C-alpha positions in Angstrom: 217.7 133.4 80.2 216.4 130.2 78.6 215.8 130.0 75.0 212.9 128.4 73.2 214.9 125.3 72.7 215.4 124.9 76.4 211.6 124.9 77.0 211.3 121.8 75.0 213.3 119.9 77.7 210.4 120.7 80.2 207.6 119.7 77.9 206.4 116.2 78.7 206.3 113.9 75.7 203.0 113.0 74.2 203.4 109.3 75.2 204.3 110.2 78.8 201.9 109.1 81.5 202.4 112.4 83.2 201.1 114.3 80.2 197.6 114.1 81.7 198.7 116.4 84.5 199.7 119.1 82.1 196.8 119.0 79.7 198.4 117.0 76.9 196.6 114.3 75.1 197.4 110.8 76.4 197.9 107.8 74.2 196.9 104.3 75.1 199.4 102.5 77.2 199.8 100.5 80.3 196.9 101.4 82.6 198.9 100.4 85.7 201.3 103.3 85.1 198.5 105.9 84.6 198.4 108.6 87.3 194.9 109.4 88.6 194.6 112.6 90.7 192.7 112.2 93.9 189.3 113.9 94.2 189.3 117.0 96.4 186.6 117.2 99.1 183.8 119.7 98.3 183.7 122.8 100.4 180.5 123.0 102.3 179.1 125.2 105.1 178.6 123.6 108.5 175.1 122.2 108.6 172.8 123.7 111.2 170.9 121.1 113.2 167.3 120.6 112.5 164.7 121.7 115.1 163.9 118.2 116.0 167.5 117.5 116.9 167.5 120.1 119.7 171.0 121.3 118.8 171.9 124.9 119.3 171.9 127.4 116.5 168.4 127.1 115.1 164.9 128.0 116.4 162.3 125.3 116.1 158.6 125.6 115.7 156.7 125.4 119.0 153.2 126.3 117.9 151.6 127.7 114.8 148.1 129.3 114.4 146.3 131.0 111.6 145.2 134.5 112.6 143.5 137.6 111.3 145.9 140.5 111.7 145.5 144.2 112.3 148.2 146.9 112.4 147.8 150.1 114.4 148.2 153.0 112.1 147.1 156.6 112.7 145.2 155.7 115.8 143.2 152.9 114.2 143.7 149.2 113.4 144.0 148.4 109.6 143.3 144.9 108.4 146.4 143.1 107.2 144.6 139.9 106.2 145.1 136.4 107.4 148.6 135.4 108.3 150.4 132.6 110.1 151.4 133.3 113.8 154.3 131.1 114.9 156.2 130.8 118.2 159.8 129.7 117.6 162.3 128.7 120.2 165.5 127.0 121.2 165.4 125.6 124.7 169.2 125.2 125.1 169.9 128.8 124.1 166.8 130.1 125.8 165.9 132.1 122.7 162.3 132.6 121.6 160.6 134.6 118.9 157.0 135.4 117.8 156.7 135.6 114.0 153.9 136.7 111.6 154.4 135.5 108.1 152.7 134.9 104.7 154.9 132.0 103.7 158.4 130.6 104.3 160.1 133.2 102.3 157.9 136.2 103.2 158.0 137.3 106.9 155.8 140.2 107.9 157.1 141.0 111.3 158.7 139.4 114.4 159.6 140.2 118.0 162.0 138.6 120.4 160.4 137.3 123.5 161.8 138.2 126.9 160.6 138.0 130.5 159.2 141.5 130.0 157.4 140.8 126.8 153.7 141.6 127.0 151.2 139.4 125.2 147.9 141.0 126.1 145.0 138.7 125.9 141.7 140.3 125.0 138.0 139.4 124.7 136.6 137.5 121.7 139.9 135.6 121.0 142.0 138.7 120.4 145.5 139.4 121.6 147.9 142.3 121.0 151.7 142.9 121.2 154.5 145.2 120.0 157.1 144.0 117.5 160.8 144.7 117.6 160.2 148.0 115.7 157.7 149.2 118.2 154.7 148.6 115.9 151.5 147.5 117.7 149.6 144.5 116.3 146.3 142.9 117.1 145.6 139.3 116.1 142.4 137.3 116.3 142.5 133.5 116.6 139.9 131.2 115.0 138.7 129.7 118.3 139.1 130.1 122.1 141.1 126.9 122.3 143.6 128.2 119.7 143.9 131.5 121.6 144.5 129.7 124.9 147.0 127.3 123.5 149.1 130.0 121.9 149.0 132.2 125.0 150.1 129.3 127.1 153.2 128.7 125.0 154.1 132.4 125.1 153.8 132.4 128.9 156.1 129.3 129.1 158.6 131.0 126.8 158.7 134.1 128.9 159.4 132.1 132.0 162.3 130.3 130.2 164.1 133.5 129.1 166.8 135.0 131.4 165.7 137.8 133.6 167.7 141.0 134.4 166.5 140.7 138.0 167.5 137.1 138.4 165.1 134.3 139.2 161.6 135.5 139.9 159.3 133.8 142.4 156.5 133.6 139.8 155.5 134.5 136.3 151.9 135.1 135.2 150.4 134.9 131.7 146.7 135.6 131.1 145.0 132.9 129.0 141.5 134.2 128.9 140.0 137.4 130.2 137.1 137.5 132.7 134.6 140.1 133.8 134.3 142.5 136.7 136.8 144.2 138.9 140.2 142.7 139.6 140.8 140.8 142.8 142.8 142.5 145.6 144.7 141.4 148.7 142.3 139.9 151.2 139.7 138.9 148.6 138.4 135.3 148.6 138.3 133.4 145.3 136.9 130.1 144.1 139.3 128.4 141.7 139.7 125.2 139.7 143.3 124.4 138.9 145.8 121.9 137.4 149.4 121.7 138.7 152.2 120.3 136.5 156.0 120.0 136.8 157.9 122.3 134.5 161.2 120.6 133.6 163.7 121.9 131.0 161.1 124.0 129.3 158.5 121.3 129.0 155.3 120.4 130.9 155.1 117.0 132.5 152.2 114.9 133.8 149.9 116.7 136.3 150.5 116.0 140.0 147.2 117.5 141.2 144.0 118.8 139.8 140.5 119.7 141.0 138.9 120.3 137.6 136.5 117.4 138.1 135.9 118.0 141.8 132.4 118.6 143.1 133.3 121.9 144.6 136.0 124.4 143.7 138.9 125.3 146.0 138.7 128.6 148.0 141.8 130.7 148.3 142.6 134.0 149.9 145.0 136.5 148.2 147.9 137.1 150.5 151.4 138.4 150.1 154.4 136.1 150.1 152.5 132.9 149.0 151.5 131.5 145.6 148.1 133.1 145.8 149.7 136.5 145.4 149.9 135.6 141.7 146.1 135.8 141.5 146.2 139.6 142.2 144.0 141.3 139.6 142.1 138.1 138.6 138.5 138.6 137.4 135.6 136.2 137.5 135.8 133.7 134.6 139.4 134.4 133.7 142.1 131.8 133.1 145.8 132.3 134.1 149.1 130.4 133.7 151.3 130.8 136.8 154.9 129.5 136.8 156.1 129.1 140.4 159.6 128.9 141.8 160.2 126.3 144.6 160.0 128.9 147.3 156.2 129.3 146.5 155.3 125.6 146.1 153.2 125.8 149.3 150.7 122.9 149.5 152.4 121.1 146.6 155.9 120.9 148.2 155.5 117.3 149.2 154.4 116.4 145.7 157.0 118.3 143.6 160.7 118.2 142.8 162.2 121.4 144.3 164.9 121.3 141.6 162.4 122.3 139.0 159.5 124.8 138.8 155.7 124.2 138.8 153.0 125.5 136.5 149.6 126.1 137.9 146.8 126.7 135.4 143.9 128.4 137.1 140.3 129.2 136.2 138.7 131.7 138.6 135.0 131.4 139.6 133.2 133.5 142.1 135.1 136.3 143.9 134.1 137.7 147.3 135.8 141.0 148.1 137.5 141.9 151.4 134.6 144.2 152.2 132.1 141.4 151.8 134.2 139.2 154.0 133.9 141.6 156.9 130.1 141.7 156.6 129.6 137.9 156.6 131.5 134.6 156.8 132.6 132.8 153.6 130.0 130.1 154.2 127.2 132.5 154.4 128.2 134.2 151.1 129.1 131.1 149.1 126.5 128.7 150.5 123.6 130.9 151.4 120.4 128.9 151.9 117.5 129.6 149.6 114.2 131.2 150.7 112.2 127.9 150.7 114.6 126.4 153.3 114.1 129.5 155.5 110.3 129.3 155.3 110.4 125.7 156.3 112.5 126.5 159.3 110.2 129.3 160.4 107.0 127.3 160.1 108.7 124.5 162.0 109.6 126.8 164.9 106.1 128.2 165.1 104.5 124.7 165.2 106.9 123.8 168.0 106.1 126.8 170.1 102.3 126.2 169.7 102.8 122.6 170.8 104.8 123.7 173.9 102.0 126.2 174.7 99.3 123.6 174.5 101.3 121.3 176.8 101.6 124.0 179.5 97.9 124.8 179.2 97.0 121.2 179.7 99.3 120.9 182.7 97.7 124.0 184.4 94.2 122.6 183.8 94.9 119.3 185.4 97.0 120.5 188.3 96.0 121.6 191.8 95.5 125.3 192.4 98.7 125.7 194.4 100.7 124.2 191.5 99.0 126.5 189.0 99.9 129.5 191.1 103.5 128.3 191.3 103.9 128.0 187.5 102.3 131.4 186.9 104.5 133.0 189.5 107.6 131.6 187.9 106.6 132.7 184.5 105.9 136.2 185.8 109.4 136.5 187.4 111.0 135.7 184.1 109.1 138.6 182.5 106.0 138.9 180.3 104.5 135.5 179.6 105.3 134.2 176.2 101.9 132.6 175.8 99.2 134.2 178.0 96.4 131.8 178.8 92.9 132.6 178.1 91.1 133.8 181.3 94.2 133.7 183.5 95.0 136.5 185.9 98.7 137.2 186.0 100.1 137.4 189.6 102.4 140.0 190.9 106.1 139.0 190.8 106.3 139.7 194.5 103.7 137.2 195.4 104.7 134.0 197.2 104.8 130.8 195.2 102.1 129.5 197.6 99.6 132.4 196.9 96.4 131.1 195.5 95.2 132.6 192.2 91.7 132.2 191.0 91.2 131.0 187.3 88.2 131.0 185.2 88.2 128.3 182.6 
């Protein structure tokens, strides 16, 4: 339609200031008439907030520990070497994850934490769990403190995740295993505890503690109260208990009922319900030693001898009728506690005035 000659009409001249827009070389000229194309903004992905910012969309690091790892294969645990164990979370989204990794780029396994997640604390700083693929792992921490700190954060994360059953009255996470049989309803426990407010996924300053008290607190496991969370506790164990306001009990005047409480408990001696029926709590937990019993026995014996000597002296220095009166009264009460040497016991039917001969 247009010939080659027509195209020349649409080709900008070399000395045109618009030539730069069409790729033609541009000669020197008036700089004020030079067209400069605006810079286009670079296309970038929306940035994800850093963990410190607390914005949604990213899981931040809550706690990290070095652990020795073992994977269950063919009925036995195989050593997988030393790895990092990290608990990641986002408080606003209520998302939490347990991760085992070699480095930032190499993740070995992970599992999403829910209120049903089981982090099973074991003896000698071990713990076990199942990952998202159903694989069982056992991990060993470098110290008891590291094991307790990690388990504590797992327990708090479980309490923060939404529950299919709605709000629960309490959550329990073992921090350290104990020894012996688990406590049952009706059992009496000696405990030391620390109570802290749990606000927006974080622990605040303790409102009460008996850790430094001279004597531990004694509690009885009953249904419908906070002590119910101690069901199954063993001597020497440590537990993390997250309580809903309905179970605040003795801490109600001290706590904000708009938030939950965390009670960290260490269990001492346990007295079973059977033992409670056989003796009182004081007799079991504060039983006197044998030396105190011996002292009391000897004291009683000395006192009895002193009273006997006093009666004997009174009989010796009293008139015969008075002697007979005393003997008669003792006889009516039964067998004499301290028979006197040479005395002849009177018949209970005898009159108080009956004379009795004594040989001294």
